[in-house]
N, C-alpha and C positions, 0 to 999 in steps of 0.2 A: 293610207289608213289601214289597209288590210294587213300589211306586214307588222305594223305597230300592234294591231289587235291580236294577231297571232302570237307575237312575242309576249304580250301581256297575259294571254291565256296560259302560255307555257310557264311564265314566272309564277303565276298564281297556282299552277298545278304542282310545282316542285315541292312546296311545303306539304301539300296534301299527300303526295306520294311518300314523302319521308315519314309522315305521321301514321301511315298504315302499318300497324305492327302485326307481324306474324304471331302465331301462337308460340308458346315457349317450346313446344315439341318441334315445331317447324324451324325455330332458331337452331335447335340442336341438329336437326337433319341437314340444314344448310351450312353447318359448321361456322356459324356466325362468330365473329371476333368481338370481344368487348372493347368498346371505345371509351367514351368519357364516363366516369363514375361520379355522379353528382350526389352530394349529401343534402338532404332536406331535413333540417333539425328543428323540431318544434320545442318551444319552451313549455313550462309547466302548465300554463293556461293559454287557451286560444282566444286572443283578444279580438279576433274578427267575429267571434260568436258573441252576440249581445248578452247572452246569459252568463258569460265569463268576463265581460269587460267592466269590472268593478275596480274601484281604487285599490282595494286590498290585494286583488289578484294582479293588478298592474304593478304594484309595489313588489309582490313576490317575484314576478318575472324580472324586474330590474335587479333585484338582489341575487337572484339565482345565476350561477355561472353554468352556462350550457356546456354539455360534454364536448371536449375538444375534437377536432377533426381527426387527429392522429390516433386518438383512442378508438374511434369507430373504425377507421381504415385498417388498423392493425388486426382487428378481429374478422375481417373479410378474408375468405379463402380464395379470392380471385383478385386479379389485377388487370389494369388496362393492357390489351394485347393478348390476353388469354382467350382460349376458345370458350364460348359460352357453355356452361354446364348448369342445368336446372338443379341437379343434386347439390352442387356447391352453393348455389343461390339459396336453396331451402335450408341447408345446413348452416350457412352464415346467418340467416334469420334466427335460427334456433340459438346459436351462440350469442347473438346480440340480446335476445329476449331473456337469456339466463341472468343478465346483469340486473341487479336491483335498482339501478339508477335509470332504467328505461321502463316505461309502462308498456310499450309495444315497439316492434320493429318490423319493417316491411321492405322488400326489395322487388322492384318492378322494372321491366323494360320501358323506356320512355321515348326512344327514337330509334329507327332502323333505316339504314341507307347503305347501299353498295356493300352488303355483307357485314356491316359494322353496327352493333347494337349498343346504345347508351343505356346505362342503368341508373335508377334513382333509388338511393337508400334513405328511407324515411324512418326517423326515430322520434319518440316523444319522451322528453325528460320528465322526471318527477322530482319533487322537492327533496333534496338530499341531506340538508342540515336539520336534524331532528332532536328536540329535547326528548330524551329517552326516559319518559316518565310513565310508569304503569303500575297498576295494582290488579292482582288477579287472585282468584280463589277457586281451588279445585280440591276434591277429596277432603273437604272440611278444613283446609289449611290455606293461609294467605301467603302471597308472595309480592313484595314491593321492589320496584326498580327505579332508580334515579340516576340519570346520566345524560350524556350528550354524544351524538354520533354524526359523522358526515360520511355517507357512503360513496361520495363522488367529489373528493377533496379537490377544490379549485378546477373542477371539470376534468380531472386526470384519471378518474376511475378507481381511485384509492379509497380505502376505508380507514377511518380513525374513530375509535370509540373509547370513552371513559365511562365507568358505571359503578354504582354501588347497588348490590342486590342483597336483599334479606329474605330468606325462605326458611322452611322447616329444618333444613340441614345446617345452614351456615350463613354468616354475613361475609360478603366478598366485595373487595375494592379492586377493580381491574382496569387495565389499559390494553388496547388491541389495535394493531396496525396490519393491514393486508393490502397487497398489490397483486392483482391477477396477471399483470404484464410488466414485471420488473424490468426497468431499463428498456421499455418498448419491445420486450421479448415475450415468449409464451411461458416464461417461468413465473409461477405463482408463489409469492412469499407471504408468510404469516408469522407474526410475533404477538404473543399474548402473555401478559404478566398479571398475576392475580395474587393479592394478599388476603388470605381468608382468616376468619376467626378460629378455624381449626387447623390451619396449615398454609399451604401455598400451592399455586398451579402455574407452571411456566411451560410455554410451548414455542418452539421455533421450527419452522419447516420451509423448505424450498423445493418445489416440484415442477417439473415440466411434464404435464400429463399427455396422454393421447387425447388431445383436445378436439380432434376431428377424425372421421372414419379413415381417411387416407394418410394419416400421420405415420411416419416410419419408426420413430423412436421416442422413448420416454425415460426420465431419470428423476431421482429426487431423494430426499431424506428427511427424517424427523428427529427432534430432540425433545423429550417430554420429562418433566419433573413434577410429581404430584404427591402432596401429603395432605391427608384428611382424616377426620373421624367418620366412621361409617356405623350405621345402626341397622339392626334387623328388627322387623315389625311383626306384630300379631294383632289382628283386628284393628289395624290403623294406629296402634300405639307402639312406641319403642319398647322392645323387650330385651335386647342385648346390644353390646357395642364393642368396637375394636378400632385400632388405629391402623391405617393403611399408608405405606410409603411405596411409591412406584417410580422407577427410573426406566425409561423406554427410549431406545435408539434404534433407528432403522435406516437402511440405504438400499436403493434398488436401481436397476436399469431394465429397460424393456425395448423390444424391437418387433417390427412387423413388416410384412411385404405390402401393406396397405390394402385398400379395397379391391377385391377381385371377385367378379361375378356376383356382386351384391353381398359378399361376406368379408369379414375381417378376422384374421387370426393374429393374436398378440402374445408373445412370450415375455415373461418377466423373471428376473433372478435377483436375489439380494440376500441380505443378512439382517437379523433382528437380535437385539438383546432386550429382554423383558424381565426386569428384576422387581419382584413384589415381596415386600417385607411387612409383617403384621405383628402387632404388639398390643398390650393393654393400654387403655386410655389413661392419661394422667388425671388424677382426681375423678375417678369414675363415679357415675350415678346409677349405672345399670350393671347387671351381671356381664362378665366378659365371655365372649365366645370368639375365639381367635382362630382364624384360618391358618393353614400351614403355609410357610414361606415357599415361594416359587421363584426360581431364577432360571429362565430359559434363554439359551443362546443357540441360534440355529440359522444356517443358510437355507434358502428355499428357492423353489422354481415353480412358476405358475404359467397357465395357459388360459387365454380368454378367446372365445369365439362369439362374434357379434354379427347379426343380420341387419342390413339397412332397411328398416321398416318403421316409419313414424307417421303419426296422424296429427293434423292441426285442427283444433276445435275450440269451443268456449262453453261456459256454463256447465262445467262438470265439477271440478274441484275449486274453481274460482267463479267470480261473478263479473260478467261483461269484460272478460280479459282473455286474450289469446293463450291457449294452453297447448303444450306439445306433449303428446303421449307416445311412449315407445311400445310398439305392438309386435316386434320381431322376436326371434329366438336369441337369447343371450346365455352362454354357458361359460363358467369359469371355475378354476380349481387350482389349488396349490398344495405342495408337499414340502415340509421342512423337517430337518433332523437336528434335534438338540442333543448335545453330547457333553459329558463331563470333561472331555479333553479340550472343549472350547471354553470352559469356565462355567458351564451350567451346573446345577445341583442334581441333575437327573438326565438319563437317556430317555428320549421321547420322540415319537413321530408326530409331527404337527400337521393336522389335516384340515382343509377348508375347501368347500365347494358351493357354488350357487348356480341357479338356473331360473330363467323367467321366460314367459311366452304369453302373447296376447292373442285372443280369438275374437272374431267378429269385427264390428265397426262401431266407433263411438257415435256415429250418426243414428244408430238405433239400439243395438245390443252389443255389449263388449264384456268379455271376461278376461281379466288379467291374472295370471297365475305366477307365483314365484315360490322358490324353495331354497333352503340352505342347510348345510350340515357342517359342523365344526367340532373339533375336539383333539384329544391327545391319546396316543397309544403308549402306555407305560407297562412294561413287563408283560406284554401280551394282552392287557386289559384296556378297554376304552374308558377314559375318564374325562370329566368335564365336557361331555359330548352333548350337543344340542342339534335336534332336527326340527326345522321349522317349515311349515307350508302355509302360504297365505293366498287367498282368493279374493279378488275385488270385482264386483259386478256392477255395471252401469246400464240402466234401461232408460233411454230417452223417451219421455212421454209427450213432450211438446217443447217449445222454445223456453218455457218458463217452469217446467216440471221435470224432475228426474228422480227415479228410484235407484237407491244405492244400497248395496249389501257388501259386507266384508266378513270373512271367516279366517281366523288365524289360529293355528294349532302348533304347539311347541312341546316336544318331548325331550326330556333331559335324562342323563344317566351319570351317576357318580359326580355330581356337580361340586365344584369348589364352593365353599361356604359363601365367598364374596360374589358368587355368580348365581345366587338363588333367584328363582323366578317369582315375580310378584304380580298381583292383580288388584285393582282398586280404582279409586276416583281419578288418579293421575295416569291410568293406563287403559282406559276404555270403558270401565264400569262407572258411569257418571253419577250414579245415585249413591255411591259408597265412599267411605273415607279412603284416603290414599294408602296404598300398600296394605290392603285389608287382609289378603290371604297370601300365603307363601307355599311353595312346593318345588318339585323338580319337573313338573309338566303342567301345561295350562291350555285352555281353549277359550276363545272369545268370539262371539258373534254380534254383529251390529247391523240393524236394519234401519234405513233412514229414507224418509220422503223429503226431498229437497225442493224448495221453491225459490225462483229467481224473479224479482220484480223489476219494473222500470223506474221505480222510485229512486231518485238521484238528488237528495237534499243538497242544495247549494253547489251542486256539481262537484262534490267532494267525496261522497261516500255512496257506494252501491249497497242496496238492502236486499237481504234474502232471509229465508226461514227454513226451519227443519222440524219434523216430528220424528222421534227416534225411539228405538228399543234396543237395549243391550242385554246380553246374557253371557255368563262365563263361569268357569270354575277352575280350580287347581287340583292336582293329584300329587302323590308321592311324598318324599321326605321333606319335612319342614325343620330347619335347624333349631328353632325355638319351641317346637312342639305346640304351636298355638292351636286354639280350638278350630276345628275344620267344619265348614259348611259345604254342602254339595253345590247345587246350581244356585247362582245368584243372578238376579235380573233387575232391570229398572226400565221405566218408560219416562218420556219427557218431551219437551218442545223448547225451541229457542229461536233467537234472532241471530243473523249473521250480518256484520257491518264490514264492508270491504273498502278501505280508503283507496282512492285512485290517484291522489296527488302526492303521496308520500312514499319514500323509498323504504320505509319500515317493512313493507312487504308482508304484513301480517293481517289476518282476518280476526276481528273481534267476535268472540262467541259469548252470547248471553243466554244461558240455559237454565231451565228449571227441570230437575229430575226427581223421580219418585221411586225409591227403592222398594222392591217387592219381596225382600228376604233379609237375612242377616240377623244380628243380635239386637236386643231391645234398646241398646244405647244409641243406635243410629237414628238420626233425625228423620222424620217422615217425609221431609222434602229437602232437597239440596239445591242451593243457588250457586251457580258457577259463572265466573267471569274469567275468561281466558283469551289469550291471543295465540293463534296457530297459523301455520303456513297455508292451510287449505280449509275447505268447508268442513 
């Protein structure tokens, strides 16, 4: 009996030993090798939860095609037999979470034995076939959309959308197809065709991006054709108009030595043709104010420097959903030279640069700074130049309360008429008509107290709320010389509805805003219904 008992004890102990998982830091120190990669794919609803086990939810699960294994595995930065890397695991999670057809993604060690660690990749699908029906109102204007989209066609991760949109600018009938992994590669392909009441919009692109920090090359190109009527505004009303035809083509290639000591350096070179033609509108109803034609043809070279520094959190810009924030230093810049010998209509130096950096921790206080500068140097003068600085501040007060503030300042010089800066109900001043003031510089401040609740009606929508105040103004040249006000401000409150089962990926904003300035024609209260990507 004793040998039998001893053998039984050993057999019972083996699984226990295999289930004792080291920390992820220990796995890296021990140079653990990745063994089996198991996919744990959850459908839209968890039928094991009594609160979700209803006939309608069961029907939705039966009709929904869960994301295919190959779509998930293609996006993982590791394979069986690779050495375990926490960085690659974390980055693979972020890549998966970027997809609209996943509500969340998580990768955890599930078994460790003899230096081999098995990983479990957990994903939860959302309903991807959506009637794209919406009505929104902001800045005193309505926008309606009627369409159908599938963001995960047949579980392949492809997007197909047909839509009809009516807004203050135009009526548009469009078709769109995109595949982030064309032919099971990292090439992202996009086709969009739109027939508009004032012209057309056609876009074709194929890009292999720097999809991860350690990727060594990138390449791609765009073809864009855009024809439309544009209007300039004064106090929220159209004041002048023109017709804009644009042909844009670009191709580029990029290379990098990958991630080294926590930093990435990426070089990019390419060529761009950007032809913009302007004319009077046929059958005009407003005075014509026509920008000067621009045809730029230029090769360019660029450099990007990226620090590996991310933080995972929730209840910041979303409700009850994992969010990935970049807190590191990112610097990028490019220089191009447009020359008449290339077919351009002018010689010009094309300048562009960006920088961003995060400070603190989203667990308590975080400040995210970003800035950019762009423009052209023509005959020694800077034209169409823009300098922008943005600060976003998050103060975590509790699991359910957050104070948020953002300040954005933009200074322009010798702006092209079609690049005039505007401020109004569609750009941050929620109590005012859209495009209420125009100029070449602007400043916008928003203060917001955010509330996150546990209310989860029918386990379909997360509920939040906000109390806010906005203030802003513009300076400088206004092409239509509209009446200028100094500081404009508003206060208000609203609800936030965040669907958790749909890939539409938008948060519904129901706001009531009270303007504190402006002209007498402005309503004393503005009701806004919008869908946005964040809080």
